[in-house]
Each structure stands twice: as C-alpha cells, then as structure tokens.
Legacy VTK file of the C-alpha trace (Angstrom):
# vtk DataFile Version 3.0
C-alpha trace
ASCII
DATASET POLYDATA
POINTS 305 float
-2.195 -54.023 -67.295
-0.211 -57.226 -66.406
-1.194 -60.098 -63.464
0.611 -62.697 -61.724
0.636 -64.837 -59.254
2.809 -63.781 -56.012
3.841 -64.901 -52.604
2.845 -63.037 -49.156
4.401 -64.593 -45.555
4.068 -67.777 -47.437
0.603 -67.845 -48.747
-0.710 -66.864 -52.285
-1.008 -63.007 -53.605
-1.715 -61.784 -56.826
0.487 -58.652 -58.439
-1.051 -56.114 -60.946
0.629 -53.575 -62.563
0.618 -50.995 -65.362
3.851 -48.910 -66.819
3.420 -46.352 -63.353
2.624 -48.562 -60.444
2.311 -52.040 -58.993
0.527 -53.397 -56.422
-0.208 -56.943 -54.322
-3.376 -58.214 -52.992
-3.618 -61.310 -51.032
-6.179 -64.305 -51.777
-5.254 -66.922 -48.661
-6.481 -63.835 -45.925
-8.014 -60.712 -45.865
-8.820 -59.402 -48.495
-5.758 -56.806 -48.247
-3.612 -54.727 -50.324
-0.516 -55.107 -48.815
1.348 -53.130 -51.251
1.351 -50.303 -53.597
4.539 -48.822 -55.050
5.244 -46.169 -57.888
7.362 -48.006 -60.646
9.356 -44.533 -61.465
9.679 -43.175 -57.791
12.516 -43.916 -55.124
9.825 -44.632 -52.077
9.304 -48.273 -52.809
6.298 -49.744 -51.189
4.174 -46.677 -49.876
1.984 -48.969 -47.356
2.985 -50.202 -43.865
4.210 -53.499 -43.604
4.497 -55.060 -40.578
6.667 -57.559 -39.636
5.990 -61.174 -40.584
6.193 -62.556 -36.565
3.896 -59.457 -35.189
1.576 -60.444 -32.336
-2.216 -60.456 -32.626
-3.610 -57.050 -31.682
-6.673 -58.043 -29.933
-6.807 -61.311 -32.087
-6.037 -59.384 -35.159
-3.459 -59.398 -37.493
-2.815 -55.936 -38.586
-0.564 -56.924 -41.507
-0.265 -53.488 -42.752
-1.848 -52.173 -46.474
-5.378 -51.328 -46.814
-8.221 -53.403 -45.227
-11.814 -53.335 -44.801
-13.419 -52.702 -41.592
-17.354 -52.061 -40.219
-17.731 -48.940 -38.146
-18.401 -47.759 -35.712
-15.448 -49.656 -33.795
-15.564 -52.106 -31.264
-12.761 -53.820 -29.517
-14.965 -57.393 -30.502
-16.673 -56.746 -33.924
-13.858 -54.776 -35.597
-11.160 -57.062 -34.605
-12.632 -60.201 -36.193
-9.833 -62.279 -38.116
-9.484 -62.239 -41.679
-7.180 -65.347 -41.632
-9.196 -67.494 -43.875
-8.942 -68.037 -47.921
-10.893 -65.756 -50.183
-13.347 -66.788 -53.063
-11.425 -65.379 -56.123
-12.830 -64.090 -59.463
-10.916 -62.798 -61.832
-11.920 -59.220 -63.830
-10.989 -57.652 -66.796
-9.229 -54.947 -65.103
-8.462 -56.794 -61.839
-10.281 -59.070 -59.323
-12.729 -59.354 -57.156
-12.070 -60.938 -53.650
-14.762 -62.295 -51.161
-14.047 -63.544 -47.720
-16.032 -65.930 -45.944
-18.617 -64.781 -43.540
-17.506 -63.792 -40.123
-18.978 -66.160 -37.537
-19.603 -63.620 -34.740
-20.977 -60.741 -37.001
-22.909 -62.495 -39.759
-20.965 -59.820 -41.871
-19.577 -60.623 -45.010
-16.653 -58.524 -46.732
-15.529 -58.203 -50.158
-12.944 -55.916 -52.483
-12.873 -55.322 -55.690
-9.268 -54.173 -57.049
-9.673 -52.727 -60.776
-6.743 -50.597 -62.411
-8.096 -47.766 -64.640
-5.212 -45.921 -66.950
-1.888 -46.083 -65.520
-2.173 -44.308 -62.413
-5.984 -45.132 -60.894
-7.396 -47.899 -58.908
-10.863 -48.218 -58.238
-11.211 -50.100 -54.846
-15.341 -51.386 -54.368
-15.945 -52.572 -50.969
-18.741 -54.132 -49.620
-20.344 -55.451 -46.342
-23.071 -58.012 -47.039
-25.152 -59.319 -44.074
-25.525 -62.926 -44.055
-27.110 -62.920 -40.582
-30.806 -63.155 -39.028
-31.014 -59.736 -38.007
-29.903 -56.250 -38.852
-26.534 -54.916 -38.041
-26.032 -51.339 -37.580
-22.865 -50.490 -39.319
-20.920 -48.535 -41.993
-18.114 -49.323 -44.316
-14.820 -48.449 -43.368
-11.760 -48.171 -45.663
-8.645 -47.639 -43.830
-5.045 -47.545 -45.952
-1.777 -47.864 -43.504
1.311 -45.743 -44.637
4.809 -46.018 -43.646
6.230 -43.257 -41.693
8.183 -40.397 -42.233
5.643 -38.811 -44.834
3.421 -35.908 -44.742
-0.368 -36.275 -44.716
-2.943 -33.443 -46.202
-6.683 -33.731 -45.031
-8.136 -30.641 -47.361
-11.012 -28.378 -45.658
-13.956 -27.010 -47.952
-13.618 -23.631 -49.638
-13.581 -20.709 -47.487
-16.769 -18.748 -47.671
-17.523 -14.649 -47.340
-19.491 -13.483 -43.847
-19.790 -10.168 -45.483
-21.565 -12.054 -48.454
-24.134 -13.824 -46.319
-22.103 -17.023 -45.784
-23.490 -17.373 -42.292
-23.409 -21.409 -41.663
-20.797 -23.855 -40.796
-19.805 -26.305 -43.367
-18.101 -29.046 -41.216
-17.083 -29.759 -37.594
-13.562 -31.288 -36.667
-13.924 -34.488 -34.377
-11.117 -35.108 -32.211
-10.756 -38.632 -29.718
-10.666 -38.679 -26.328
-6.623 -38.768 -26.810
-6.284 -36.334 -29.517
-3.935 -33.064 -28.663
-4.336 -30.643 -31.325
-1.535 -28.438 -29.704
0.767 -31.137 -30.612
3.413 -29.887 -33.744
2.064 -33.059 -35.937
-1.132 -30.963 -36.815
-0.160 -28.449 -38.715
-3.469 -26.217 -39.807
-3.441 -24.396 -42.734
-5.763 -22.087 -44.495
-7.169 -24.787 -46.863
-5.996 -28.016 -45.377
-4.912 -29.537 -42.327
-1.393 -30.945 -42.455
0.373 -34.003 -40.548
3.774 -34.070 -39.548
4.350 -37.812 -38.971
7.373 -37.769 -37.892
6.181 -35.209 -34.613
3.698 -37.769 -33.400
4.938 -39.344 -30.081
1.697 -40.926 -29.011
-1.775 -41.744 -30.767
-3.588 -38.994 -32.406
-6.891 -39.227 -34.483
-8.962 -36.559 -35.918
-12.198 -37.203 -37.872
-14.007 -34.208 -40.017
-18.003 -34.429 -41.162
-17.280 -32.897 -44.627
-14.638 -32.176 -46.998
-13.660 -32.185 -50.752
-13.674 -36.066 -50.821
-9.959 -36.574 -50.970
-6.838 -36.620 -48.868
-3.199 -37.587 -49.628
0.220 -38.492 -48.548
3.291 -37.883 -49.590
6.351 -39.773 -49.277
10.282 -39.382 -50.578
8.770 -37.833 -53.688
5.744 -39.727 -54.696
1.991 -39.069 -53.626
-0.609 -41.096 -53.126
-4.378 -39.531 -53.128
-7.490 -41.264 -51.845
-11.063 -39.877 -53.061
-14.194 -40.972 -51.813
-17.242 -38.728 -52.681
-19.047 -37.476 -49.667
-22.933 -38.261 -49.686
-24.375 -34.862 -48.527
-27.258 -35.400 -46.059
-26.373 -39.161 -44.739
-26.008 -40.286 -41.694
-22.066 -41.222 -40.702
-20.269 -42.904 -37.989
-18.317 -41.011 -35.008
-20.435 -38.113 -34.645
-20.844 -38.033 -38.199
-17.101 -38.529 -39.616
-16.943 -39.312 -43.033
-13.096 -39.083 -42.691
-10.773 -39.917 -40.098
-7.065 -39.760 -40.086
-4.864 -41.658 -37.170
-1.123 -41.779 -36.651
1.265 -42.828 -33.804
4.600 -42.016 -35.354
5.301 -45.002 -36.458
2.698 -45.015 -39.320
-0.462 -43.130 -40.401
-3.742 -44.145 -41.328
-6.054 -42.407 -43.933
-9.720 -43.577 -43.570
-12.772 -43.034 -45.483
-16.420 -44.210 -44.133
-19.574 -44.756 -46.074
-22.655 -43.715 -44.548
-24.096 -45.713 -41.288
-27.210 -47.975 -42.187
-29.348 -50.188 -40.333
-27.983 -53.245 -42.839
-30.930 -55.629 -43.405
-30.296 -59.430 -43.960
-29.372 -60.172 -47.205
-28.507 -56.381 -47.763
-25.314 -55.241 -49.522
-23.308 -51.637 -48.081
-21.253 -50.437 -51.168
-18.496 -48.065 -50.563
-15.939 -46.687 -53.265
-12.744 -45.445 -53.542
-10.058 -44.105 -56.336
-6.648 -44.096 -55.690
-3.821 -41.409 -57.550
-0.217 -42.059 -57.372
1.776 -39.418 -58.700
5.622 -38.646 -58.874
7.169 -35.291 -58.916
4.851 -33.229 -56.749
5.978 -30.499 -53.840
5.915 -31.978 -50.405
2.516 -30.176 -49.756
3.471 -28.661 -46.193
3.151 -25.079 -47.280
0.189 -22.846 -48.503
1.756 -22.255 -52.006
2.928 -26.123 -52.271
-0.909 -27.220 -51.799
-2.311 -24.379 -54.175
0.201 -24.515 -57.297
1.055 -28.552 -57.028
-1.169 -30.674 -55.164
-4.347 -29.406 -55.632
-4.370 -28.860 -59.609
-2.784 -32.310 -59.725
-5.837 -33.948 -57.748
-8.173 -31.510 -59.764
-6.939 -32.725 -63.139
-6.905 -36.558 -61.906
-10.569 -36.123 -60.715
-11.804 -34.840 -63.999
-10.206 -37.974 -66.001
-12.382 -40.311 -63.278
-15.603 -38.948 -64.728
LINES 1 306
305 0 1 2 3 4 5 6 7 8 9 10 11 12 13 14 15 16 17 18 19 20 21 22 23 24 25 26 27 28 29 30 31 32 33 34 35 36 37 38 39 40 41 42 43 44 45 46 47 48 49 50 51 52 53 54 55 56 57 58 59 60 61 62 63 64 65 66 67 68 69 70 71 72 73 74 75 76 77 78 79 80 81 82 83 84 85 86 87 88 89 90 91 92 93 94 95 96 97 98 99 100 101 102 103 104 105 106 107 108 109 110 111 112 113 114 115 116 117 118 119 120 121 122 123 124 125 126 127 128 129 130 131 132 133 134 135 136 137 138 139 140 141 142 143 144 145 146 147 148 149 150 151 152 153 154 155 156 157 158 159 160 161 162 163 164 165 166 167 168 169 170 171 172 173 174 175 176 177 178 179 180 181 182 183 184 185 186 187 188 189 190 191 192 193 194 195 196 197 198 199 200 201 202 203 204 205 206 207 208 209 210 211 212 213 214 215 216 217 218 219 220 221 222 223 224 225 226 227 228 229 230 231 232 233 234 235 236 237 238 239 240 241 242 243 244 245 246 247 248 249 250 251 252 253 254 255 256 257 258 259 260 261 262 263 264 265 266 267 268 269 270 271 272 273 274 275 276 277 278 279 280 281 282 283 284 285 286 287 288 289 290 291 292 293 294 295 296 297 298 299 300 301 302 303 304
C-alpha cells in the first residue's frame, strides 16, 4: 500500500493505493472518502463528485463520495455541517479520522479506512455520544455513485412451501415518494436491479433482511459493499438494515447499524467492507447475477474471514 498527500477543493487530503485501486480521503473536512477508482478499469472515479461551487443542501455540503450520518433522518440533526478539520491518526494499513463533536447533537463521528490485499477496503464507522443525555440513533453509512450504471440488491434465498417454509424472511420498505411501477426498479428472482438512468424522480427503498451485500456496476467495474446483518437487532426506518436512493443523477447504497439508546460516553460502531472488481458482466439478468456477480462476491467474502 502507498500513501501520499493530495488536495481536495483547496484543502488537505490523503491518497491511498494498491496495485488494483486508489482512494482519497479528506482531512480538512468530513470524514469523507471522495474518490475510489479501479486502476485497471476505465470508469475513473466511481463515486459522485459534486461541483466545487455546489450550494448547501439544508446547510450541508453533499460533496459526494462516502460519508457517515446518524439515522433516523432529520432535516436538522442529520444535516449538521462537517466542514471542520479532523484529528488524523496514521494506521499501518490506512488512517483513522475523527471529527469535532457536533455542537447541536453532542455526537462525534469517526471513520477508520484500511486497505487489505489489493481489492478490499475496510471502513469502520463510529458515533460517540459526547453529550449529557442518551441519544437514540444508528450509524448510517452512505456511498454516492455516479449515474449511468446498474445497482443490485440481492434477496434472501428462496424457500419451499411444500417443505414447510411458512414464515417471511424480509420486508421491503418504500418511502412516500417511491413508485415501484417505474422501470427504474427491475425485480428478478434473486435480486432487485436498479437502472439508474431510468430514474426521472427521487426513489428510495429499504429492506429489513438481505445477504448483507449490494453492488454497483459502472463501465465494466463493479463495486461491492458488505455489512453483515445482525439478526434480531432493531434497525431504524421500519427495520431497514439497507437502503437505496436514486434520482437519476446519482445513486446511493446505504447500510445501517442497529438503532440504540446511545448513552453519554458510549460509542456505536458499524463496519463495511468494500471490494472492487473488473471484468464482471453487467448484472442485469438472472444469468449474469448467478454466474458472474454472485460467485465473485462469495469468493471475495471467503477471504474476509
């Protein structure tokens, strides 16, 4: 792994790379991962990059890339600005970044980014309550991708009614503005596909249980994010452990940690693993999912243990 200093919108940032991928994290704002690219692929930065002159959204710079929020979403609490310099601690395989405590919430965000092997990134998210009373919240890890690709939300394995599989295994959670009749949604046997270019208006969908991973294919490169589901845990948003948002201009893959009463001085931790692969088939058919994407993810997950 190589590391070097770089620039992000006139502020300090760090670049990390292996022989297969490169990522950039900010140190003057955030914590944010603003760029992730496969060095062998043609897609460039897979993450969305908002323009440098973007306007604040409810007081918050989206910036693009990967960020940490706290759920449930609230127009004031969730959109607290993250514009201040971070505490930076070098790690053997990456860096640990800690933001100042949010004055209005008493919550402090942290993000540890570590590279393992050539194609795997481990991202450890933390929310610490520095306030005087408990706060009900959940870590919420959001990754914004450029438009033009195809997203996959895998579903739990199918059961057999005749065998006695009589109980449900998950529920889908649509938002008030979600229209499942639109062609952006492409339900298949073992996954729900999302054709981002067909989203002409905001769409969002959550799920209460799934295999723990999702994927986004863009110009021949596939990004996979994996966060194990904690069975029996209470998740926000009617039990959603994963959420997906798109408006056609971008798409977000979002994992969530369990909802908790975070007592003063306590920390909630949420871990994601990222994998980057080149040459997999666009996973928009049952065959491409079963023969290309799913086996590649299974082999990659086996190396995480």
